[in-house]
N, C-alpha and C positions, 0 to 999 in steps of 0.2 A: 209352166209349172203344173198345169192340169195333167199333162202326159205323165209327169213324174208321180203325181198323186194316184192316178188311175193304175199305173203299173205297180206301185207299192201296195195298193189295196188288194191286188190279186194275191199278195203274200201275207199281208197283215191287215185285215179288213176293219180294225178299229182305228186305224190312222185316218183321220178325216180332214187334216189340214197340213199344209207345208208352206214355208217361205224360204227364200234364199237371201243370204247375206254375203258380203264380201268374204273371201278367204284370206287370212294371213295368220302367221304363227300366234299372234296375240289372241285372236278369236279362238284358235285351237286350245291354247293354254287356258283361257277363261272357261271354256266349256268343260274341260277336264277337271279344272280346279273346283268347279261346282258339282262334280260327281255325276255329270250327265253321261248317259250311255252313248258312246261315239264309235263310229267306224269310218273306214276310208274306202273309196272306190279302188278296185284292183287296178294296177298299172299296166294291164295288157294292152290290147289294141283299142284304147278308148280315144277314138279319133272323130267321133260324130256325136251329135246330140242323142241319137237313139242308143249308141253304145254306152253313153254316160247313164241314161235312164236304166238300161239293163244292168249296169254295174251297181247302181243304187239298189235296185230290186234284189240283186245277188247279195248285197250286204245285209238286207233284211232277212233273206233266206238263211244266211249264215248265223246272224246274231239275234234275229227276231225282235227284241225289244230295244229300239234305238230312239234317241232324242235327236241326234245330229249325225249327218253323214258329210264328211269332207271329201271334196273332189279337188285335187291339186292341179287340174287342168291338163292340157296337152297341146299339141300343135293346132293352133287356131281355136282353142277352147280356153276360156277364162276360168281360173280357179274359183270355186264356189263353196259356200257352206249351206247345207240344206237343213232346216230345223223342222222337225215333224211333231205332230201332236194329235190328240183326240178331238180337238176343236180349234177354231181360229183363236179364241182367247187363250187356250193352252199354249199354242205356238207363240203368241205375242208375249205371254209371261216368260217363256223360256228365252226368247230373243232379248227381252229387256234384262233378264238376269245376266245373260252373256254380255250385253252391252255395258251394264253397270260394272261388272267385273273387269271388263276390257279397259274401261277408262279409269278404273281405280276408285 
């Protein structure tokens, strides 16, 4: 996660924290329902951890102000949800909102 954060900070330096959650459609629906700014990693040649990290940074270059980036995985890569914020508590608040919406 440190590599993800360091790469994103080269694009958006006020992002100070990130956590990952499982990816499934319910998590995606919950984040969107809450009005969070979301993006997806591009489905090019995302076949390594480094490629995923670069795809996340590319999402920030494209959309700038993101709360959540969804990576639907690939060959040998597990799908993930990345939650970003200005502090660890900011990220936890977002993750809890997603979780509460997810479970209903």
